[in-house]
C-alpha positions in Angstrom: 0.0 0.0 -0.1 1.4 3.5 -0.8 1.0 6.3 1.7 -0.1 8.9 -1.1 -3.0 6.7 -2.4 -4.0 5.8 1.2 -4.1 9.4 2.1 -6.2 10.2 -1.0 -8.5 7.4 0.1 -8.8 8.9 3.6 -9.6 12.3 2.0 -12.2 10.9 -0.2 -14.1 9.9 2.9 -14.0 13.6 4.3 -11.7 16.6 4.1 -9.3 16.5 7.0 -6.4 18.1 8.8 -3.0 16.5 8.5 -2.9 15.4 12.2 -6.4 13.7 11.6 -5.0 11.9 8.5 -2.1 10.7 10.5 -4.3 9.6 13.4 -6.6 7.7 11.0 -3.7 6.2 9.0 -2.0 4.9 12.2 -5.2 3.4 13.5 -6.0 1.6 10.4 -2.7 0.9 8.7 0.1 1.8 11.0 0.2 -1.3 13.2 3.8 -1.5 14.5 4.9 1.5 12.2 3.2 4.8 12.7 3.4 7.2 9.9 5.8 10.1 10.8 4.2 13.7 10.7 6.9 14.7 8.4 5.9 12.1 5.9 2.2 13.1 6.1 2.9 16.6 5.4 5.5 16.0 2.6 3.0 13.7 1.0 0.2 16.3 1.2 2.5 18.9 -0.3 3.3 16.6 -3.2 -0.2 15.7 -3.6 -1.2 19.5 -3.7 1.7 20.3 -6.0 0.3 17.7 -8.5 -3.2 19.0 -8.3 -4.6 15.9 -6.4 -5.6 17.8 -3.1 -6.3 21.3 -2.2 -6.0 23.1 1.0 -7.5 25.8 2.8 -6.5 27.6 6.0 -8.8 27.7 8.9 -8.5 30.4 11.5 -8.8 29.3 15.1 -7.5 30.1 18.6 -4.1 28.9 17.7 -2.1 28.9 14.6 -3.9 28.6 11.2 -4.6 24.9 10.4 -4.8 23.7 6.8 -7.7 21.5 5.9 -7.1 19.2 2.9 -9.6 18.0 0.4 -9.3 15.5 -2.5 -9.7 17.0 -6.1 -11.4 15.3 -9.0 -7.9 14.4 -10.3 -7.0 12.8 -6.9 -10.4 11.0 -6.8 -9.8 9.5 -10.3 -6.3 8.3 -9.4 -7.5 6.9 -6.2 -10.4 5.1 -8.0 -8.1 3.8 -10.7 -5.7 2.4 -8.0 -8.5 0.9 -5.8 -10.2 -1.0 -8.7 -7.0 -2.4 -10.2 -5.9 -5.9 -8.8 -2.6 -5.9 -6.8 0.3 -7.1 -9.0 0.9 -10.8 -8.1 4.6 -11.4 -7.1 6.4 -10.1 -10.0 9.9 -11.6 -9.3 10.1 -15.3 -8.6 13.5 -14.7 -6.9 13.1 -13.8 -3.3 15.6 -13.1 -0.6 15.2 -16.6 0.8 16.1 -18.2 -2.5 18.9 -15.9 -3.1 20.5 -16.7 0.3 20.1 -20.4 -0.2 21.7 -20.3 -3.7 24.6 -18.2 -2.4 25.2 -20.4 0.5 25.4 -23.4 -1.7 27.6 -21.6 -4.2 30.0 -20.5 -1.4 29.9 -24.1 0.2 28.2 -22.7 3.3 25.5 -24.9 5.2 22.4 -24.0 3.5 20.5 -26.4 5.6 21.4 -24.6 8.7 20.4 -21.2 7.1 16.9 -23.0 6.2 16.5 -24.2 9.8 17.4 -20.9 11.4 15.0 -19.2 9.0 12.2 -21.8 9.9 12.7 -21.1 13.6 12.5 -17.3 12.9 9.3 -17.7 11.0 7.7 -20.0 13.7 8.7 -17.3 16.4 7.0 -14.7 14.3 3.9 -16.9 13.8 3.5 -17.2 17.5 3.7 -13.4 18.0 1.1 -12.9 15.2 -1.2 -15.5 16.7 -1.1 -13.8 20.0 -1.9 -10.5 18.2 -4.7 -12.1 16.6 -6.0 -13.6 19.8 -5.8 -10.4 21.8 -6.1 -7.6 19.2 -8.8 -5.8 17.4 -10.5 -7.0 14.2 -8.0 -4.9 12.1 -5.0 -6.5 14.1 -6.4 -9.9 13.6 -6.9 -9.5 9.8 -3.3 -8.1 9.4 -2.1 -10.9 11.6 -3.8 -13.5 9.3 -2.2 -11.9 6.2 1.2 -12.2 7.7 0.5 -15.8 9.0 -0.7 -16.8 5.5 2.6 -15.5 4.1 4.7 -17.1 6.7 3.0 -20.4 6.2 3.7 -20.3 2.5 7.3 -19.6 3.3 7.5 -22.6 5.6 6.1 -24.8 2.9 9.0 -23.4 0.6 11.6 -23.9 3.1 10.4 -27.5 3.6 10.4 -28.2 -0.2 13.7 -26.5 -0.8 15.3 -28.5 2.1 14.2 -31.6 0.3 15.7 -30.5 -2.8 19.0 -29.1 -1.5 21.2 -31.9 -2.9 19.9 -31.5 -6.6 20.0 -27.6 -6.1 23.6 -27.7 -4.8 24.6 -29.9 -7.9 23.0 -27.5 -10.3 24.6 -24.5 -8.6 28.0 -26.1 -8.6 27.6 -26.7 -12.4 27.1 -23.2 -13.1 
């Protein structure tokens, strides 16, 4: 998910101030990684420069505050992004695969690396399961997403472990 498009989506719901956008973003999408205020305002500045949002000042008891509103151009871009499917993994070469091949190429113990990675994945799965058990619905859905990816990685680790001999022969022949 990209921050600019997410901010456009939040603005499509209703015009907002920068700090309201940050609060909403963090509550819905920032689990474990809140959006820095600087990034919010830099993103809003770029969106305004590109004609995707407008801003107006609101006088108040304190300093003037800017209220941001999505433009027609911003709404069209958000709609186009929202209705397009997410690109499936475009690259078949993952970091895990690269590490295994390099370990084999260099004569290092690839099986140990895979075992260590398996343990790290299982620990993260326990953490996500706890979040799922104790967190909000949003937390549970994000935890499920992470768990499904980790499960797929674990299946890949098992298959790769079973094929390490053949892969090692292929890598050495290259």
